[in-house]
NUNU-927190 format. One record per residue: residue number from 1; residue in one letter; x, y, z of N, C-alpha, C in turn. Coordinates in nm, 3 decimals, decimal comma. Each point is the difference from the previous one (the first is absolute). Layout:
N
(node NUM; "A"; (X; Y; Z); (X; Y; Z); (X; Y; Z))
...
***
This chain:
251
(node 1; "M"; (0,083; -0,121; 0,000); (-0,083; 0,121; 0,000); (0,087; 0,126; 0,000))
(node 2; "Q"; (0,107; -0,002; 0,079); (0,089; 0,116; 0,007); (0,065; 0,026; -0,135))
(node 3; "K"; (0,041; -0,109; -0,070); (0,062; 0,016; -0,131); (-0,099; 0,061; -0,099))
(node 4; "R"; (-0,127; -0,040; 0,016); (-0,104; 0,052; -0,090); (-0,015; 0,150; 0,017))
(node 5; "Y"; (-0,001; 0,046; 0,127); (-0,011; 0,144; 0,029); (0,119; 0,076; -0,057))
(node 6; "L"; (0,119; -0,056; 0,019); (0,119; 0,065; -0,051); (-0,004; 0,011; -0,152))
(node 7; "F"; (-0,052; -0,105; -0,065); (-0,010; 0,002; -0,147); (-0,097; 0,110; -0,045))
(node 8; "I"; (-0,112; 0,014; 0,070); (-0,100; 0,102; -0,034); (0,058; 0,139; 0,016))
(node 9; "I"; (0,071; 0,022; 0,112); (0,061; 0,132; 0,026); (0,102; 0,031; -0,108))
(node 10; "F"; (0,083; -0,099; -0,034); (0,102; 0,019; -0,103); (-0,065; 0,033; -0,134))
(node 11; "A"; (-0,109; -0,072; -0,030); (-0,068; 0,023; -0,128); (-0,056; 0,141; -0,008))
(node 12; "I"; (-0,059; 0,045; 0,113); (-0,057; 0,136; 0,003); (0,110; 0,103; -0,021))
(node 13; "L"; (0,110; -0,015; 0,071); (0,111; 0,094; -0,012); (0,058; -0,002; -0,141))
(node 14; "F"; (0,010; -0,121; -0,057); (0,056; -0,014; -0,134); (-0,089; 0,067; -0,104))
(node 15; "L"; (-0,130; -0,026; 0,010); (-0,093; 0,059; -0,097); (-0,006; 0,150; 0,014))
(node 16; "S"; (0,006; 0,046; 0,128); (-0,002; 0,145; 0,024); (0,123; 0,064; -0,061))
(node 17; "S"; (0,117; -0,062; 0,018); (0,123; 0,052; -0,056); (-0,005; 0,001; -0,151))
(node 18; "C"; (-0,058; -0,105; -0,057); (-0,012; -0,006; -0,145); (-0,086; 0,113; -0,054))
(node 19; "S"; (-0,108; 0,027; 0,074); (-0,089; 0,108; -0,042); (0,072; 0,134; 0,002))
(node 20; "E"; (0,078; 0,025; 0,105); (0,074; 0,125; 0,010); (0,108; 0,007; -0,109))
(node 21; "L"; (0,065; -0,116; -0,024); (0,103; -0,002; -0,104); (-0,061; 0,026; -0,137))
(node 22; "M"; (-0,120; -0,055; -0,023); (-0,068; 0,023; -0,128); (-0,033; 0,148; -0,017))
(node 23; "Q"; (-0,045; 0,063; 0,109); (-0,031; 0,144; -0,007); (0,125; 0,081; -0,031))
(node 24; "L"; (0,110; -0,035; 0,069); (0,126; 0,071; -0,024); (0,048; -0,021; -0,143))
(node 25; "A"; (-0,014; -0,124; -0,047); (0,043; -0,030; -0,137); (-0,083; 0,078; -0,101))
(node 26; "Q"; (-0,131; 0,004; 0,023); (-0,088; 0,073; -0,092); (0,032; 0,149; 0,001))
(node 27; "Q"; (0,029; 0,052; 0,120); (0,036; 0,141; 0,012); (0,128; 0,029; -0,078))
(node 28; "A"; (0,098; -0,091; 0,011); (0,126; 0,019; -0,072); (-0,022; -0,003; -0,150))
(node 29; "I"; (-0,087; -0,091; -0,043); (-0,031; -0,008; -0,143); (-0,065; 0,128; -0,048))
(node 30; "D"; (-0,098; 0,049; 0,078); (-0,071; 0,123; -0,036); (0,096; 0,118; -0,009))
(node 31; "E"; (0,094; 0,006; 0,096); (0,093; 0,113; 0,003); (0,095; -0,003; -0,120))
(node 32; "D"; (0,026; -0,121; -0,053); (0,090; -0,011; -0,113); (-0,068; 0,033; -0,133))
(node 33; "K"; (-0,133; 0,003; 0,002); (-0,072; 0,031; -0,123); (0,024; 0,146; -0,038))
(node 34; "P"; (0,011; 0,029; -0,130); (0,013; 0,141; -0,042); (-0,121; 0,081; 0,045))
(node 35; "L"; (0,026; 0,124; 0,035); (-0,110; 0,088; 0,039); (-0,092; 0,025; -0,118))
(node 36; "T"; (-0,128; -0,007; 0,025); (-0,096; 0,033; -0,104); (-0,025; 0,150; 0,000))
(node 37; "Q"; (-0,053; 0,050; -0,110); (-0,034; 0,143; -0,008); (-0,101; 0,037; 0,107))
(node 38; "T"; (-0,093; -0,092; 0,024); (-0,103; 0,025; 0,102); (0,064; 0,015; 0,137))
(node 39; "E"; (0,098; -0,086; 0,032); (0,066; 0,007; 0,130); (0,081; 0,129; 0,013))
(node 40; "I"; (0,068; 0,039; -0,107); (0,083; 0,120; 0,006); (-0,085; 0,124; 0,030))
(node 41; "I"; (-0,107; 0,018; -0,074); (-0,081; 0,120; 0,020); (-0,072; -0,005; 0,133))
(node 42; "A"; (-0,046; -0,120; 0,040); (-0,066; -0,012; 0,130); (0,098; 0,027; 0,113))
(node 43; "G"; (0,124; -0,049; -0,016); (0,102; 0,022; 0,103); (0,037; 0,146; 0,015))
(node 44; "L"; (0,016; 0,068; -0,115); (0,034; 0,143; 0,005); (-0,113; 0,081; 0,063))
(node 45; "K"; (-0,122; -0,032; -0,038); (-0,115; 0,072; 0,057); (-0,009; -0,025; 0,150))
(node 46; "E"; (0,023; -0,125; 0,039); (-0,006; -0,032; 0,142); (0,110; 0,073; 0,077))
(node 47; "A"; (0,119; 0,008; -0,059); (0,111; 0,070; 0,064); (-0,034; 0,147; 0,020))
(node 48; "L"; (-0,063; 0,062; -0,101); (-0,036; 0,141; 0,011); (-0,112; 0,021; 0,102))
(node 49; "V"; (-0,094; -0,092; 0,003); (-0,108; 0,011; 0,099); (0,057; -0,012; 0,141))
(node 50; "V"; (0,091; -0,098; 0,019); (0,063; -0,018; 0,131); (0,085; 0,122; 0,036))
(node 51; "G"; (0,082; 0,046; -0,095); (0,089; 0,113; 0,027); (-0,073; 0,129; 0,026))
(node 52; "T"; (-0,101; 0,029; -0,082); (-0,075; 0,125; 0,020); (-0,082; -0,007; 0,128))
(node 53; "G"; (-0,059; -0,116; 0,025); (-0,081; -0,013; 0,122); (0,082; 0,018; 0,126))
(node 54; "K"; (0,118; -0,062; 0,002); (0,087; 0,012; 0,118); (0,050; 0,142; 0,016))
(node 55; "S"; (0,033; 0,065; -0,111); (0,050; 0,138; 0,005); (-0,107; 0,095; 0,054))
(node 56; "V"; (-0,123; -0,018; -0,048); (-0,111; 0,082; 0,048); (-0,021; -0,021; 0,150))
(node 57; "D"; (0,008; -0,126; 0,043); (-0,021; -0,030; 0,142); (0,109; 0,063; 0,087))
(node 58; "I"; (0,123; 0,001; -0,051); (0,111; 0,057; 0,077); (-0,015; 0,151; 0,014))
(node 59; "L"; (-0,038; 0,066; -0,108); (-0,008; 0,147; 0,000); (-0,131; 0,052; 0,059))
(node 60; "G"; (-0,101; -0,085; 0,005); (-0,133; 0,047; 0,041); (-0,024; 0,006; 0,149))
(node 61; "V"; (0,102; -0,026; 0,080); (-0,015; 0,008; 0,145); (0,057; 0,132; 0,051))
(node 62; "T"; (-0,030; 0,033; 0,123); (0,055; 0,121; 0,061); (0,152; -0,003; -0,004))
(node 63; "D"; (0,060; 0,106; -0,050); (0,145; 0,014; -0,016); (0,055; -0,084; -0,114))
(node 64; "G"; (-0,085; -0,058; -0,084); (0,046; -0,077; -0,114); (0,088; 0,082; -0,093))
(node 65; "Y"; (-0,038; 0,123; -0,023); (0,083; 0,094; -0,075); (0,090; 0,080; 0,093))
(node 66; "Y"; (-0,058; 0,051; 0,106); (0,067; 0,100; 0,083); (0,129; -0,051; 0,063))
(node 67; "R"; (0,004; -0,127; 0,041); (0,119; -0,054; 0,069); (0,091; -0,078; -0,094))
(node 68; "D"; (-0,030; -0,002; -0,127); (0,082; -0,072; -0,097); (0,075; 0,102; -0,084))
(node 69; "E"; (0,130; 0,015; 0,026); (0,079; 0,103; -0,069); (0,006; -0,021; -0,151))
(node 70; "M"; (-0,022; -0,123; -0,045); (0,005; -0,026; -0,143); (-0,118; 0,063; -0,074))
(node 71; "V"; (-0,115; 0,010; 0,067); (-0,121; 0,050; -0,067); (-0,062; 0,122; 0,068))
(node 72; "K"; (0,057; 0,042; 0,112); (-0,057; 0,115; 0,071); (-0,012; 0,120; -0,093))
(node 73; "I"; (-0,116; 0,063; 0,002); (-0,027; 0,113; -0,089); (0,041; 0,130; 0,068))
(node 74; "L"; (0,089; 0,071; -0,065); (0,046; 0,130; 0,050); (-0,070; 0,111; -0,078))
(node 75; "L"; (0,024; 0,123; 0,038); (-0,061; 0,113; -0,070); (0,052; 0,008; -0,143))
(node 76; "P"; (-0,077; 0,056; -0,090); (0,045; 0,015; -0,139); (0,130; 0,081; -0,008))
(node 77; "P"; (0,081; -0,023; -0,102); (0,125; 0,076; -0,015); (-0,025; 0,150; -0,002))
(node 78; "E"; (-0,117; 0,041; -0,051); (-0,032; 0,144; -0,003); (-0,007; 0,059; 0,140))
(node 79; "A"; (-0,016; -0,088; 0,099); (-0,012; 0,047; 0,138); (0,132; -0,006; 0,076))
(node 80; "D"; (0,110; -0,028; -0,069); (0,130; -0,005; 0,067); (0,032; 0,131; 0,072))
(node 81; "I"; (-0,043; 0,107; -0,060); (0,027; 0,130; 0,062); (-0,069; 0,012; 0,136))
(node 82; "I"; (-0,115; -0,067; 0,013); (-0,068; -0,002; 0,130); (0,079; -0,085; 0,099))
(node 83; "V"; (0,039; -0,118; -0,044); (0,073; -0,091; 0,088); (0,128; 0,066; 0,052))
(node 84; "N"; (0,067; 0,072; -0,089); (0,128; 0,061; 0,036); (-0,015; 0,123; 0,089))
(node 85; "N"; (-0,118; 0,057; 0,003); (-0,018; 0,124; 0,076); (-0,112; -0,005; 0,103))
(node 86; "I"; (-0,062; -0,116; 0,017); (-0,118; -0,011; 0,085); (0,028; 0,034; 0,145))
(node 87; "S"; (0,124; -0,024; 0,043); (0,032; 0,027; 0,140); (-0,007; 0,148; 0,034))
(node 88; "K"; (-0,002; 0,085; -0,102); (-0,008; 0,145; 0,023); (-0,141; 0,043; 0,039))
(node 89; "I"; (-0,098; -0,089; -0,023); (-0,138; 0,029; 0,037); (-0,025; -0,064; 0,136))
(node 90; "P"; (-0,054; 0,072; 0,099); (-0,029; -0,059; 0,130); (-0,088; -0,124; -0,013))
(node 91; "G"; (0,046; -0,111; 0,055); (-0,075; -0,126; -0,008); (0,006; -0,064; -0,137))
(node 92; "G"; (0,085; 0,052; -0,085); (0,004; -0,048; -0,139); (0,045; -0,144; -0,014))
(node 93; "S"; (0,101; -0,040; 0,077); (0,052; -0,137; -0,011); (-0,106; -0,103; 0,034))
(node 94; "Q"; (-0,076; 0,028; 0,106); (-0,107; -0,093; 0,039); (-0,111; -0,001; -0,104))
(node 95; "L"; (-0,029; 0,116; -0,055); (-0,101; 0,009; -0,104); (0,040; -0,084; -0,121))
(node 96; "L"; (0,128; 0,006; -0,037); (0,051; -0,077; -0,112); (-0,015; -0,150; 0,026))
(node 97; "E"; (0,037; -0,043; 0,119); (-0,010; -0,143; 0,032); (-0,145; -0,047; 0,001))
(node 98; "D"; (-0,089; 0,086; 0,047); (-0,143; -0,033; -0,001); (-0,049; -0,022; -0,143))
(node 99; "V"; (0,045; 0,084; -0,092); (-0,039; -0,014; -0,140); (0,052; -0,131; -0,057))
(node 100; "L"; (0,126; -0,031; 0,027); (0,057; -0,125; -0,049); (-0,076; -0,121; 0,053))
(node 101; "L"; (-0,036; 0,004; 0,126); (-0,076; -0,109; 0,058); (-0,134; -0,016; -0,071))
(node 102; "R"; (-0,069; 0,110; -0,021); (-0,133; -0,006; -0,062); (0,008; -0,042; -0,147))
(node 103; "I"; (0,103; 0,046; -0,070); (0,017; -0,041; -0,139); (0,016; -0,152; -0,009))
(node 104; "N"; (0,081; -0,055; 0,085); (0,022; -0,145; -0,002); (-0,121; -0,077; 0,051))
(node 105; "R"; (-0,072; 0,057; 0,095); (-0,124; -0,064; 0,046); (-0,102; -0,006; -0,114))
(node 106; "A"; (-0,004; 0,103; -0,082); (-0,093; 0,003; -0,113); (0,034; -0,113; -0,098))
(node 107; "A"; (0,129; -0,020; -0,027); (0,042; -0,107; -0,091); (-0,033; -0,136; 0,059))
(node 108; "E"; (0,024; -0,017; 0,130); (-0,032; -0,126; 0,066); (-0,149; -0,029; -0,005))
(node 109; "D"; (-0,078; 0,105; 0,010); (-0,146; -0,015; -0,002); (-0,051; -0,038; -0,139))
(node 110; "A"; (0,064; 0,054; -0,102); (-0,048; -0,021; -0,137); (0,052; -0,127; -0,065))
(node 111; "V"; (0,116; -0,049; 0,042); (0,065; -0,109; -0,073); (-0,082; -0,128; 0,001))
(node 112; "S"; (-0,081; -0,020; 0,103); (-0,079; -0,122; 0,007); (-0,096; -0,013; -0,118))
(node 113; "E"; (-0,034; 0,112; -0,062); (-0,091; -0,002; -0,114); (0,068; -0,047; -0,127))
(node 114; "A"; (0,132; -0,014; 0,002); (0,073; -0,034; -0,122); (-0,009; -0,148; -0,035))
(node 115; "K"; (-0,023; -0,086; 0,099); (0,005; -0,145; -0,024); (-0,094; -0,046; -0,112))
(node 116; "P"; (-0,128; 0,030; 0,006); (-0,087; -0,046; -0,110); (0,034; 0,063; -0,134))
(node 117; "I"; (0,054; 0,121; 0,003); (0,042; 0,065; -0,125); (0,113; -0,077; -0,064))
(node 118; "F"; (0,097; -0,042; 0,080); (0,110; -0,080; -0,052); (-0,049; -0,135; -0,053))
(node 119; "V"; (-0,088; -0,065; 0,074); (-0,050; -0,131; -0,041); (-0,067; 0,009; -0,137))
(node 120; "N"; (-0,081; 0,102; -0,020); (-0,066; 0,018; -0,129); (0,101; 0,026; -0,111))
(node 121; "S"; (0,105; 0,075; 0,031); (0,101; 0,031; -0,101); (0,080; -0,124; -0,039))
(node 122; "I"; (0,029; -0,085; 0,096); (0,081; -0,119; -0,024); (-0,069; -0,096; -0,098))
(node 123; "K"; (-0,132; 0,001; 0,000); (-0,075; -0,092; -0,085); (0,025; 0,022; -0,149))
(node 124; "S"; (0,050; 0,116; -0,037); (0,020; 0,032; -0,141); (0,132; -0,051; -0,056))
(node 125; "M"; (0,084; -0,064; 0,082); (0,130; -0,048; -0,045); (-0,015; -0,108; -0,106))
(node 126; "T"; (0,080; 0,007; -0,107); (-0,004; -0,098; -0,107); (0,113; -0,102; 0,018))
(node 127; "I"; (-0,005; -0,109; -0,077); (0,103; -0,103; 0,010); (0,135; 0,056; -0,044))
(node 128; "N"; (0,003; 0,085; -0,103); (0,126; 0,060; -0,044); (0,061; 0,086; 0,110))
(node 129; "D"; (-0,086; 0,076; 0,068); (0,046; 0,080; 0,113); (0,061; -0,091; 0,106))
(node 130; "A"; (-0,071; -0,108; 0,032); (0,041; -0,089; 0,108); (0,134; -0,066; -0,027))
(node 131; "V"; (0,019; -0,051; -0,121); (0,127; -0,066; -0,035); (0,116; 0,098; 0,011))
(node 132; "G"; (-0,019; 0,122; -0,053); (0,105; 0,101; 0,008); (0,031; 0,039; 0,142))
(node 133; "I"; (-0,102; 0,010; 0,082); (0,019; 0,038; 0,140); (0,073; -0,109; 0,077))
(node 134; "L"; (-0,040; -0,126; -0,022); (0,060; -0,111; 0,073); (0,150; -0,007; -0,023))
(node 135; "R"; (0,043; 0,027; -0,122); (0,142; -0,007; -0,034); (0,070; 0,135; 0,012))
(node 136; "G"; (-0,071; 0,099; 0,050); (0,056; 0,135; 0,008); (0,074; 0,028; 0,128))
(node 137; "E"; (0,021; 0,128; 0,027); (0,073; 0,042; 0,120); (-0,083; -0,027; 0,125))
(node 138; "N"; (0,063; 0,021; 0,117); (-0,068; -0,026; 0,126); (-0,122; 0,088; 0,024))
(node 139; "N"; (-0,010; 0,110; -0,075); (-0,114; 0,089; 0,017); (-0,085; 0,008; -0,127))
(node 140; "A"; (0,014; -0,100; -0,088); (-0,067; 0,005; -0,129); (-0,152; 0,005; 0,014))
(node 141; "A"; (-0,055; -0,078; 0,093); (-0,144; -0,001; 0,020); (-0,048; 0,134; 0,056))
(node 142; "T"; (0,076; 0,056; 0,092); (-0,036; 0,129; 0,058); (0,004; 0,109; -0,106))
(node 143; "Q"; (0,103; -0,003; -0,084); (0,010; 0,101; -0,105); (-0,114; -0,013; -0,100))
(node 144; "Y"; (-0,037; -0,123; -0,030); (-0,115; -0,022; -0,089); (-0,127; 0,060; 0,063))
(node 145; "L"; (-0,018; -0,030; 0,126); (-0,120; 0,048; 0,069); (-0,001; 0,152; 0,008))
(node 146; "R"; (0,114; 0,058; 0,028); (0,008; 0,146; 0,007); (-0,024; 0,062; -0,138))
(node 147; "R"; (0,060; -0,058; -0,102); (-0,011; 0,055; -0,135); (-0,143; -0,006; -0,053))
(node 148; "T"; (-0,067; -0,107; 0,027); (-0,131; -0,021; -0,061); (-0,117; 0,049; 0,084))
(node 149; "T"; (0,024; 0,027; 0,131); (-0,114; 0,034; 0,086); (0,015; 0,132; 0,074))
(node 150; "Y"; (0,118; 0,062; -0,007); (0,026; 0,114; 0,088); (-0,102; 0,113; -0,016))
(node 151; "E"; (-0,022; 0,043; -0,123); (-0,090; 0,114; -0,018); (-0,144; -0,036; 0,037))
(node 152; "G"; (-0,038; -0,122; -0,032); (-0,134; -0,043; 0,040); (-0,014; -0,004; 0,150))
(node 153; "L"; (0,103; -0,053; 0,067); (0,000; -0,003; 0,146); (-0,001; 0,141; 0,057))
(node 154; "F"; (0,074; 0,089; -0,065); (0,006; 0,137; 0,048); (-0,139; 0,064; -0,001))
(node 155; "Q"; (-0,073; -0,019; -0,109); (-0,133; 0,060; -0,011); (-0,098; -0,060; 0,102))
(node 156; "L"; (0,019; -0,126; 0,033); (-0,087; -0,063; 0,098); (0,046; 0,030; 0,143))
(node 157; "Y"; (0,129; 0,019; 0,016); (0,060; 0,016; 0,133); (-0,010; 0,143; 0,051))
(node 158; "K"; (0,011; 0,096; -0,093); (0,002; 0,140; 0,040); (-0,124; 0,043; 0,078))
(node 159; "P"; (-0,122; -0,035; -0,044); (-0,117; 0,039; 0,078); (0,000; -0,060; 0,141))
(node 160; "K"; (0,055; -0,121; 0,012); (0,006; -0,063; 0,132); (0,101; 0,074; 0,089))
(node 161; "I"; (0,111; 0,044; -0,060); (0,097; 0,081; 0,072); (-0,065; 0,131; 0,044))
(node 162; "K"; (-0,074; 0,060; -0,091); (-0,068; 0,127; 0,031); (-0,095; -0,020; 0,117))
(node 163; "T"; (-0,073; -0,109; -0,002); (-0,092; -0,030; 0,110); (0,077; -0,015; 0,131))
(node 164; "S"; (0,115; -0,069; -0,008); (0,082; -0,018; 0,119); (0,055; 0,133; 0,051))
(node 165; "L"; (0,037; 0,086; -0,094); (0,052; 0,131; 0,039); (-0,104; 0,082; 0,075))
(node 166; "D"; (-0,125; -0,022; -0,034); (-0,107; 0,076; 0,062); (-0,045; -0,061; 0,133))
(node 167; "K"; (0,044; -0,123; 0,028); (-0,038; -0,063; 0,126); (0,078; 0,062; 0,115))
(node 168; "K"; (-0,066; 0,017; 0,112); (0,066; 0,055; 0,119); (0,063; -0,117; 0,076))
(node 169; "L"; (0,118; -0,040; -0,047); (0,063; -0,120; 0,051); (0,078; 0,022; 0,129))
(node 170; "V"; (0,053; 0,118; 0,018); (0,083; 0,028; 0,118); (-0,046; 0,130; 0,064))
(node 171; "G"; (-0,030; -0,005; 0,130); (-0,035; 0,121; 0,075); (-0,117; 0,077; -0,058))
(node 172; "N"; (-0,096; -0,069; -0,065); (-0,118; 0,063; -0,059); (0,035; 0,104; -0,105))
(node 173; "I"; (0,115; -0,018; -0,063); (0,045; 0,089; -0,108); (0,038; -0,087; -0,119))
(node 174; "S"; (-0,044; 0,038; -0,117); (0,031; -0,079; -0,119); (0,139; 0,033; -0,052))
(node 175; "T"; (0,053; -0,089; -0,084); (0,131; 0,024; -0,062); (-0,005; 0,125; -0,086))
(node 176; "E"; (-0,109; 0,018; -0,074); (-0,014; 0,117; -0,087); (0,002; 0,129; 0,080))
(node 177; "Q"; (-0,071; 0,001; 0,113); (-0,002; 0,119; 0,085); (0,139; 0,030; 0,055))
(node 178; "S"; (0,070; -0,108; 0,043); (0,133; 0,018; 0,056); (0,097; 0,054; -0,105))
(node 179; "W"; (-0,007; -0,054; -0,123); (0,086; 0,046; -0,109); (-0,030; 0,145; -0,035))
(node 180; "N"; (-0,126; 0,033; -0,009); (-0,038; 0,138; -0,032); (0,045; 0,098; 0,108))
(node 181; "T"; (-0,004; -0,044; 0,125); (0,047; 0,085; 0,110); (0,149; 0,024; -0,013))
(node 182; "L"; (0,074; -0,109; -0,028); (0,145; 0,011; -0,013); (0,038; 0,091; -0,117))
(node 183; "T"; (-0,053; -0,029; -0,117); (0,037; 0,079; -0,118); (-0,055; 0,142; 0,009))
(node 184; "G"; (-0,117; 0,012; 0,064); (-0,058; 0,134; 0,014); (0,088; 0,091; 0,083))
(node 185; "K"; (0,048; -0,054; 0,111); (0,088; 0,080; 0,085); (0,130; 0,034; -0,072))
(node 186; "W"; (0,052; -0,102; -0,073); (0,125; 0,026; -0,071); (-0,020; 0,103; -0,111))
(node 187; "N"; (-0,104; -0,017; -0,079); (-0,024; 0,091; -0,113); (-0,026; 0,143; 0,048))
(node 188; "E"; (-0,058; 0,011; 0,119); (-0,023; 0,134; 0,056); (0,133; 0,069; 0,027))
(node 189; "I"; (0,095; -0,076; 0,054); (0,133; 0,056; 0,027); (0,075; 0,024; -0,131))
(node 190; "A"; (-0,008; -0,099; -0,091); (0,071; 0,012; -0,127); (-0,050; 0,118; -0,082))
(node 191; "G"; (-0,128; 0,029; 0,012); (-0,057; 0,109; -0,078); (0,019; 0,137; 0,062))
(node 192; "S"; (0,048; 0,002; 0,124); (0,023; 0,128; 0,067); (0,127; 0,067; -0,054))
(node 193; "L"; (0,019; 0,125; 0,035); (0,118; 0,073; -0,044); (0,127; -0,068; 0,050))
(node 194; "V"; (-0,004; -0,044; 0,126); (0,117; -0,067; 0,057); (0,029; -0,130; -0,076))
(node 195; "G"; (-0,105; -0,073; -0,031); (0,018; -0,126; -0,072); (0,054; 0,021; -0,139))
(node 196; "Q"; (-0,046; 0,105; -0,065); (0,046; 0,029; -0,136); (0,147; 0,039; 0,000))
(node 197; "V"; (0,037; 0,082; 0,101); (0,140; 0,041; 0,012); (0,088; -0,123; 0,026))
(node 198; "A"; (-0,053; -0,095; 0,080); (0,076; -0,121; 0,033); (0,002; -0,099; -0,116))
(node 199; "G"; (-0,080; 0,026; -0,101); (-0,001; -0,089; -0,117); (-0,089; -0,122; 0,017))
(node 200; "F"; (-0,093; 0,004; 0,099); (-0,090; -0,113; 0,020); (-0,103; -0,005; -0,113))
(node 201; "K"; (-0,040; -0,122; -0,037); (-0,101; -0,019; -0,103); (-0,122; -0,071; 0,059))
(node 202; "T"; (-0,115; 0,035; -0,051); (-0,122; -0,065; 0,047); (-0,004; -0,144; -0,052))
(node 203; "V"; (-0,074; -0,082; 0,069); (-0,012; -0,142; -0,035); (-0,145; -0,030; -0,038))
(node 204; "N"; (-0,018; -0,051; -0,121); (-0,133; -0,037; -0,046); (0,007; -0,138; -0,066))
(node 205; "V"; (-0,046; -0,100; 0,071); (0,007; -0,138; -0,047); (-0,136; -0,066; 0,019))
(node 206; "E"; (-0,045; -0,074; -0,102); (-0,123; -0,080; 0,013); (0,035; -0,123; 0,083))
(node 207; "L"; (-0,034; 0,007; 0,128); (0,045; -0,104; 0,092); (-0,057; -0,137; -0,036))
(node 208; "D"; (-0,124; -0,007; -0,043); (-0,059; -0,130; -0,030); (0,071; -0,070; -0,116))
(node 209; "E"; (0,040; 0,076; -0,101); (0,071; -0,059; -0,114); (0,139; -0,046; 0,041))
(node 210; "Y"; (0,070; 0,084; 0,073); (0,134; -0,036; 0,046); (-0,006; -0,124; 0,089))
(node 211; "L"; (-0,094; -0,002; 0,094); (-0,011; -0,110; 0,094); (-0,039; -0,129; -0,071))
(node 212; "T"; (-0,086; 0,010; -0,100); (-0,038; -0,118; -0,077); (0,121; -0,063; -0,066))
(node 213; "R"; (0,081; 0,082; -0,065); (0,118; -0,053; -0,069); (0,101; -0,059; 0,099))
(node 214; "K"; (0,023; 0,068; 0,110); (0,095; -0,051; 0,099); (-0,053; -0,127; 0,065))
(node 215; "G"; (-0,130; -0,002; 0,026); (-0,061; -0,119; 0,059); (0,012; -0,120; -0,091))
(node 216; "L"; (-0,026; 0,020; -0,128); (0,013; -0,109; -0,097); (0,147; -0,040; -0,020))
(node 217; "D"; (0,090; 0,097; 0,001); (0,142; -0,031; -0,011); (0,044; -0,093; 0,114))
(node 218; "G"; (-0,045; 0,031; 0,120); (0,034; -0,083; 0,115); (-0,061; -0,139; -0,011))
(node 219; "L"; (-0,121; -0,007; -0,051); (-0,066; -0,128; -0,016); (0,073; -0,087; -0,101))
(node 220; "F"; (0,042; 0,059; -0,111); (0,072; -0,077; -0,101); (0,137; -0,044; 0,051))
(node 221; "L"; (0,062; 0,079; 0,085); (0,126; -0,042; 0,061); (-0,019; -0,125; 0,084))
(node 222; "K"; (-0,109; -0,005; 0,074); (-0,030; -0,118; 0,081); (-0,030; -0,121; -0,087))
(node 223; "I"; (-0,076; 0,021; -0,107); (-0,033; -0,109; -0,091); (0,127; -0,055; -0,063))
(node 224; "E"; (0,090; 0,090; -0,038); (0,128; -0,042; -0,059); (0,080; -0,087; 0,097))
(node 225; "A"; (-0,002; 0,039; 0,127); (0,072; -0,078; 0,101); (-0,062; -0,139; 0,016))
(node 226; "E"; (-0,133; -0,007; -0,004); (-0,067; -0,128; 0,012); (0,027; -0,088; -0,121))
(node 227; "E"; (0,002; 0,059; -0,119); (0,029; -0,077; -0,120); (0,141; -0,059; 0,006))
(node 228; "K"; (0,095; 0,081; 0,041); (0,139; -0,046; 0,010); (0,010; -0,116; 0,099))
(node 229; "L"; (-0,075; 0,010; 0,109); (0,001; -0,104; 0,103); (-0,055; -0,131; -0,056))
(node 230; "I"; (-0,110; 0,008; -0,073); (-0,061; -0,120; -0,057); (0,094; -0,064; -0,102))
(node 231; "R"; (0,069; 0,083; -0,077); (0,092; -0,053; -0,101); (0,121; -0,069; 0,063))
(node 232; "E"; (0,049; 0,054; 0,112); (0,127; -0,046; 0,055); (-0,012; -0,094; 0,119))
(node 233; "D"; (-0,110; 0,007; 0,074); (-0,012; -0,078; 0,123); (-0,113; -0,101; -0,012))
(node 234; "P"; (0,033; -0,130; -0,006); (-0,104; -0,103; -0,011); (-0,104; 0,005; 0,112))
(node 235; "V"; (0,040; 0,046; 0,118); (-0,093; 0,007; 0,113); (-0,113; 0,099; -0,028))
(node 236; "A"; (0,028; 0,101; -0,081); (-0,101; 0,102; -0,029); (-0,103; -0,049; -0,102))
(node 237; "R"; (0,024; -0,113; -0,062); (-0,093; -0,056; -0,098); (-0,105; -0,081; 0,077))
(node 238; "V"; (-0,106; 0,065; 0,037); (-0,094; -0,054; 0,098); (-0,102; -0,096; -0,058))
(node 239; "T"; (-0,001; -0,021; -0,132); (-0,093; -0,095; -0,061); (0,078; -0,095; -0,091))
(node 240; "N"; (-0,058; -0,115; -0,031); (0,067; -0,097; -0,088); (0,025; 0,058; -0,139))
(node 241; "L"; (-0,093; 0,083; -0,046); (0,016; 0,059; -0,133); (0,120; 0,094; -0,003))
(node 242; "L"; (0,015; 0,081; 0,104); (0,114; 0,090; 0,007); (0,131; -0,080; 0,008))
(node 243; "K"; (-0,003; -0,108; 0,076); (0,121; -0,083; 0,013); (0,039; -0,059; -0,134))
(node 244; "R"; (-0,099; -0,045; -0,076); (0,030; -0,062; -0,130); (0,047; 0,103; -0,102))
(node 245; "V"; (-0,073; 0,112; -0,011); (0,034; 0,098; -0,101); (0,133; 0,067; 0,029))
(node 246; "F"; (0,017; 0,049; 0,122); (0,124; 0,072; 0,032); (0,115; -0,095; 0,034))
(node 247; "G"; (-0,034; -0,124; 0,036); (0,104; -0,100; 0,020); (0,072; -0,031; -0,129))
(node 248; "S"; (-0,066; 0,023; -0,113); (0,063; -0,026; -0,130); (0,115; 0,097; -0,025))
(node 249; "L"; (0,005; 0,109; 0,075); (0,106; 0,099; -0,017); (0,123; -0,033; 0,083))
(node 250; "D"; (-0,016; -0,088; 0,099); (0,109; -0,028; 0,094); (0,119; -0,067; -0,068))
(node 251; "S"; (-0,028; -0,079; -0,100); (0,108; -0,071; -0,066); (0,071; 0,088; -0,102))
***
């Protein structure tokens, strides 16, 4: 009876091992098969969905922009004269920092709306696009996405940025109000006789347009980083399709 039990246990373990070995063998066979056009385009689309989704999630939290020096939004170059001279205005330095905080809060608030826009844009990728991207540079997919969707994204993103600018996100004051207060005070000084003698120039910038472009620039930087990670690090390939498509580049 004991021998019979041992035989049954051995048979179960043997059959189980065979099943696992068969699965591994089939997986190896599948991986050796040439990539199909369907797999290539599906893999590239999946990579972009994963990369854009993760990037949006990273930037869409509090301090997502503000505490990340790579994407933190600063004042427009036209406002350098303010930055360089703001300390001459009582409370000016704090006012400047408040504006920077609110500008970045506006971007953090709006970026969450970008995810479905990206998903819809990714659907338009063709097989020719996909093949070129797969064999391209580490940022080829990001560059494709930026080239083909940027202006469309801008037109969809700008109103959301404008809405965010009008929201009273910090201290019951909106980003737009804070910016207007800052530039208003500066322009008042710049337009005075003293300001003219000092060579100060007034600052007039469409904040929503500037912020939209900087916000999108930061988002594409994050997407580019995610694409590079998927291409180079097998651990970042979180689905079997990504492992198969991008694994073909490892050799």
